[in-house]
C-alpha positions in Angstrom: 109.1 113.9 130.2 107.2 111.3 128.1 106.7 107.8 129.3 108.3 104.5 127.8 105.9 102.4 125.7 106.1 98.7 124.9 103.6 97.0 122.4 103.0 93.3 122.2 101.5 92.4 118.7 99.3 89.4 118.4 97.2 88.0 115.5 97.2 88.4 111.8 99.1 90.8 109.4 96.1 93.1 109.4 96.3 93.4 113.2 100.1 93.9 112.9 99.4 97.1 110.7 97.2 98.3 113.5 100.0 97.7 115.9 102.5 99.6 113.7 100.1 102.4 113.5 99.6 102.7 117.2 103.4 102.7 117.6 103.8 105.3 115.0 101.2 107.6 116.7 102.7 107.3 120.2 106.2 107.8 118.9 105.0 110.9 117.0 103.5 112.3 120.1 106.8 112.0 122.0 106.5 108.7 123.8 109.7 106.6 124.1 109.5 103.2 122.5 111.0 100.1 124.1 111.7 96.6 123.0 111.5 95.2 126.5 108.2 95.2 128.5 110.3 95.2 131.7 111.6 98.6 130.9 108.2 100.1 130.0 105.7 102.3 132.0 103.0 101.7 129.5 102.3 98.3 127.8 99.9 97.9 124.9 98.7 94.3 124.1 97.1 94.3 120.5 94.9 91.2 120.9 93.4 88.6 118.5 89.9 87.3 119.2 89.3 85.2 116.0 89.3 81.6 117.3 89.6 80.0 120.8 93.3 79.4 120.6 94.0 83.1 119.8 91.7 84.3 122.5 93.5 82.1 125.0 97.0 83.4 123.8 95.7 87.0 124.1 94.3 86.5 127.7 97.6 84.7 128.8 99.6 87.6 127.5 97.5 90.2 129.2 97.9 88.4 132.5 101.6 87.8 132.1 102.2 91.5 131.2 99.9 92.6 134.0 102.3 91.2 136.6 104.7 94.0 135.5 102.6 96.4 137.6 104.7 95.2 140.5 107.6 96.7 138.7 107.7 99.8 136.5 104.3 99.4 134.7 101.9 102.1 135.3 99.3 101.7 132.5 98.1 98.5 130.8 96.3 99.1 127.4 94.4 96.2 125.7 93.5 96.8 122.1 92.4 94.9 119.1 89.8 92.2 118.3 89.5 90.7 121.8 89.1 94.1 123.2 86.4 94.9 120.8 84.5 91.7 121.3 84.8 91.4 125.1 85.2 94.9 126.4 82.7 94.5 129.5 84.1 91.0 130.3 87.7 92.1 130.2 86.8 95.1 132.4 85.2 92.8 135.0 87.5 89.8 135.0 90.9 91.5 134.4 91.2 94.5 136.8 94.8 95.1 135.9 93.7 96.6 132.5 93.5 100.4 132.5 92.5 101.1 129.0 90.5 99.1 126.4 90.7 100.2 122.8 88.5 98.7 120.0 89.5 97.9 116.4 87.9 101.1 115.0 89.6 103.3 117.5 93.3 102.6 116.7 93.9 106.2 115.8 92.8 107.3 119.3 95.7 105.4 121.1 97.4 108.6 122.2 94.1 110.2 123.6 93.3 106.9 125.3 96.8 106.7 126.9 96.6 110.3 128.2 93.1 109.8 129.6 94.4 106.6 131.3 97.3 108.5 132.8 95.0 111.4 134.0 92.8 108.7 135.7 95.8 107.2 137.4 97.2 110.6 138.6 93.9 111.3 140.2 94.1 108.0 142.0 91.0 106.6 140.5 92.6 103.3 139.5 89.3 101.5 139.5 88.1 103.5 136.4 88.8 101.9 133.1 89.0 104.0 129.9 87.0 102.3 127.1 87.1 103.4 123.5 85.4 100.8 121.4 82.3 100.2 119.2 83.2 102.4 116.2 84.0 99.3 113.9 82.5 100.7 110.7 84.2 104.2 110.8 86.0 105.4 107.8 89.7 104.3 107.6 92.0 107.2 108.6 94.4 107.9 105.8 98.2 108.7 106.0 98.7 107.4 109.5 102.2 107.1 110.7 103.5 103.6 111.1 106.5 102.1 112.9 107.2 98.8 111.1 107.5 95.6 113.0 108.6 93.6 110.0 112.1 93.4 108.7 112.9 96.7 106.9 112.8 95.0 103.4 109.1 93.7 103.8 106.0 95.5 104.8 102.3 94.8 104.9 99.9 97.2 103.2 96.2 97.2 104.2 94.0 98.1 101.3 90.6 97.9 103.1 89.1 96.9 106.5 85.9 95.1 107.6 84.1 92.4 105.6 80.6 91.9 104.0 81.0 88.1 103.6 78.8 86.7 106.3 80.5 83.3 106.6 78.6 81.1 109.1 81.7 80.3 111.2 83.4 83.8 111.2 83.0 86.7 113.7 85.1 89.1 111.8 82.2 91.4 110.6 81.3 91.9 114.2 84.9 92.8 115.0 85.8 94.9 112.0 82.6 96.3 110.6 81.5 96.6 107.0 83.8 96.4 104.1 85.6 99.8 103.7 88.2 100.3 100.9 91.0 102.9 101.1 91.3 105.4 98.4 93.6 104.2 95.7 95.8 107.4 95.7 96.4 107.0 99.4 97.5 103.3 99.1 99.9 104.1 96.3 101.3 107.1 98.2 101.9 104.9 101.2 103.6 102.3 98.9 105.9 105.0 97.6 106.7 106.0 101.1 107.5 102.4 102.1 109.7 102.1 99.0 111.7 105.2 99.9 112.3 103.7 103.3 113.9 100.6 101.8 110.9 98.2 101.5 111.4 95.8 98.5 108.4 93.6 99.1 104.9 94.9 99.7 102.2 92.4 100.8 98.6 93.4 100.2 96.2 92.4 102.9 92.5 93.0 103.7 89.6 90.7 105.0 89.0 90.2 101.2 91.5 91.8 98.8 89.6 90.9 95.8 86.5 93.0 96.8 88.8 96.0 96.9 87.1 99.3 95.5 83.5 98.0 95.1 82.3 100.3 97.8 84.2 103.5 96.7 84.4 103.1 92.9 81.4 100.8 92.4 83.5 98.2 90.6 86.3 95.7 91.5 89.5 97.8 91.4 92.2 95.4 92.5 93.6 94.9 88.9 93.9 98.7 88.6 95.5 99.0 92.0 98.0 96.3 91.0 98.9 98.1 87.8 99.5 101.4 89.7 101.6 99.7 92.4 103.6 98.0 89.7 104.9 101.4 88.6 106.2 102.3 92.2 110.0 102.7 91.9 112.2 100.5 94.2 109.6 97.8 94.9 110.5 94.4 93.7 107.8 92.1 94.8 104.0 92.8 95.4 102.3 89.9 96.9 98.5 89.2 97.2 96.8 87.7 100.2 93.2 86.8 101.1 91.8 86.6 97.5 88.3 85.1 97.6 87.9 82.7 94.6 84.6 83.9 93.4 86.1 87.3 92.9 89.2 86.3 90.9 88.2 87.6 87.6 89.9 87.2 84.2 91.1 90.7 84.5 92.8 90.2 87.8 94.4 86.9 86.4 95.7 88.8 83.3 97.0 91.7 85.5 99.0 89.4 87.7 100.4 87.7 84.6 101.4 91.0 83.0 102.7 93.0 86.0 106.4 92.0 86.4 106.5 93.0 90.1 103.4 91.3 91.0 104.5 87.8 92.3 103.0 84.9 90.5 101.5 83.9 93.8 98.0 84.0 95.2 96.6 83.2 98.6 93.0 81.9 97.9 91.2 80.5 101.0 88.6 78.1 99.8 87.7 76.4 103.2 86.1 73.3 101.6 85.3 71.5 98.4 81.9 69.9 99.2 79.1 72.1 97.8 76.9 71.0 100.7 79.4 72.1 103.3 80.3 75.3 101.3 76.6 76.2 101.3 76.2 75.7 105.1 79.3 77.8 105.5 77.5 80.5 103.6 80.3 80.7 101.2 79.6 82.0 97.6 81.8 79.5 95.8 81.1 76.0 94.5 83.4 73.1 93.7 82.9 73.7 90.0 83.8 77.4 90.4 87.0 76.4 92.3 88.1 74.0 89.7 87.5 76.6 87.0 89.6 79.3 88.9 92.4 77.0 89.6 92.5 75.9 86.0 92.4 79.5 84.7 95.2 80.6 87.1 97.5 77.7 86.0 96.7 78.1 82.3 97.3 81.8 82.1 100.2 81.9 84.7 102.0 78.5 84.4 104.4 79.2 87.2 101.6 80.5 89.7 102.0 79.5 93.3 98.5 78.8 94.7 98.2 78.8 98.5 94.9 77.9 100.2 93.4 77.3 103.6 90.8 74.7 104.6 88.4 74.1 107.5 87.8 70.5 108.7 85.3 69.4 111.2 82.6 71.9 110.3 79.3 71.1 111.9 77.6 68.3 109.8 80.8 67.4 107.9 80.1 63.6 107.3 82.7 61.1 106.2 81.6 61.5 102.5 82.2 65.4 102.7 85.7 64.8 104.1 86.4 62.2 101.5 85.4 64.8 98.8 87.9 67.2 100.3 90.7 64.6 100.5 90.1 63.8 96.8 90.0 67.4 95.9 93.4 68.2 97.7 94.9 65.2 95.8 93.6 66.4 92.5 94.3 70.1 92.9 97.9 69.7 94.2 98.0 73.1 95.9 101.5 74.6 96.2 100.8 75.7 99.8 98.0 74.6 102.1 97.0 75.3 105.7 94.2 73.5 107.7 92.2 74.7 110.6 90.0 72.6 112.8 86.6 74.3 113.1 86.3 76.5 116.2 82.8 77.0 117.6 82.6 80.7 118.1 79.8 82.4 120.1 77.8 85.0 118.0 78.3 83.1 114.8 75.5 81.2 112.8 77.5 78.0 112.9 77.4 78.0 116.7 73.7 77.0 116.5 74.2 74.2 114.1 73.4 70.6 115.0 75.9 67.7 114.5 79.0 69.4 115.9 82.1 67.2 115.3 84.2 65.8 118.2 87.6 67.4 118.7 89.3 64.0 118.3 87.6 63.7 114.8 88.7 67.2 113.8 92.2 66.6 114.7 92.3 63.3 112.8 90.9 64.9 109.7 93.3 67.8 110.0 96.3 65.5 110.2 95.2 63.4 107.3 94.9 66.5 105.0 98.4 67.6 106.1 99.7 64.2 105.4 98.5 64.4 101.9 99.8 68.0 101.4 103.2 66.9 102.8 103.6 64.4 100.0 102.5 66.9 97.3 104.7 69.7 98.6 107.8 67.3 98.7 107.0 66.3 95.1 106.7 70.0 94.1 109.9 71.0 95.8 111.9 68.1 94.2 110.8 69.5 90.9 112.7 72.7 91.7 116.1 71.0 92.0 118.4 72.3 89.4 116.4 75.5 88.8 117.4 79.1 89.9 115.2 81.4 91.8 115.6 85.0 93.2 115.8 84.8 97.0 115.3 87.6 99.5 117.6 87.1 102.6 115.8 87.0 105.9 118.6 85.8 108.2 122.3 85.6 108.2 123.4 82.3 109.6 127.0 81.2 110.0 129.8 80.0 107.7 128.5 82.0 104.7 125.1 80.4 105.0 121.8 82.2 104.7 118.1 81.8 105.1 115.6 83.4 102.6 112.4 83.2 100.6 111.5 83.0 97.0 108.7 85.0 95.5 106.6 81.8 95.9 106.9 82.1 99.8 105.1 84.5 101.9 106.8 85.4 105.3 105.9 83.4 108.3 103.4 81.0 106.6 105.4 79.4 103.7 108.8 77.7 103.3 112.2 78.9 103.3 115.5 78.5 101.3 118.7 77.7 103.0 121.7 78.5 100.8 125.5 79.0 100.8 127.2 82.0 99.3 130.9 82.6 98.7 130.2 86.2 99.2 129.2 88.3 102.2 125.4 89.2 102.0 123.0 91.3 104.1 119.5 90.9 105.2 117.2 92.3 102.6 119.5 91.5 99.6 117.9 89.6 96.7 120.2 87.0 95.3 120.0 84.3 92.6 120.2 80.8 94.0 120.3 77.4 92.3 118.5 74.7 94.2 120.3 71.4 94.8 118.2 69.7 97.4 114.7 69.7 98.8 112.6 68.5 101.8 108.9 68.7 102.3 108.6 72.5 102.8 112.0 74.0 102.4 114.7 74.2 99.8 118.5 74.1 99.8 120.8 75.7 97.4 123.9 77.8 96.4 124.2 81.4 95.3 125.1 81.8 91.7 127.7 84.3 90.6 124.8 86.7 89.5 123.9 89.0 92.3 120.4 90.4 91.8 120.3 93.3 94.4 
């Protein structure tokens, strides 16, 4: 009889897809999946190791779940970025771990579990199975997935790895070189997701705009979007992690013309100061950023632009931060997130002089978010009286629902709270007229028109 498996997913959407793949593989092999770690004989923790906060969360979760060895738990598997980055340290410092699985070894999860069980059965509990170090291997195609998202939404990974050597980032050391999936495999997976009831597909990669350059010797994201736009049943296609220097005229025109591609783009810029961007080893400049933003808004007037920033990068002087403040005020991004710089071992920025105090980082982060809060409230108030298609995420009570517009990515953006005279289900797409707004969320009422 096969054992029961529980998986704890941590980290970004790209890591979530790896979690879904591991679950799909163990289920296909006959293991029994559980939603409760207390009932599991095998626990998998798919970790994040990107910044300090994520590392601490991963370690805390490993320790927490490791205590279950006093109960039913037989095998503790640690996978993902933390496992790839600190395999020897984890083996030494956390003896409750039985199996360590790196980011390039996700497809070996079943073999790793079976080896771990074999070691336990031979009563060699001090031996740790380690499968890691294959970070640049070819991405396996047509892998089974067990979705951890609501059934109407799914992430779709179009590549792995990264060739952008940003000074603050450890990702190339954890995920390897940039590797695109073949287009036909991506489209086939999208068709399968649609057949399973998925209405929203969210494209992810370390850098989606670079898609295809390694396989087809040219940027192929526009062509991929055109092909995905033809997939029956899909309503929304969302684009995340689009680097500004790779946002071409062809890509902008494709977003504008493809009706299923959301007029939404996630474009991490990190900073506006040319001096700081250069120290970060970014390829963009302030002038380039301004040009891309103007083009996007000119060709797609209702485009929603989301960005992320880093404050407190080594050497960020007050004048650099003032430049960023002014840029945020002028650009009026629809969505914006801010990270305080995290000093990561193994990165170039770790060696830089003039590291910024944590207190200053926090003050600068809060200041940018104060500016953005005002911008977001103004943008949301401009939506009062307008109608939007909304996908339902949660059924509340008294005919009230929580959903998202096509301008809102799950987990990171705002929500729409609305009333409906009819009974609706999670995953339905309805038309809502907005009658109120706060800083990040909207309120409204469903119109008589039911979208789907």
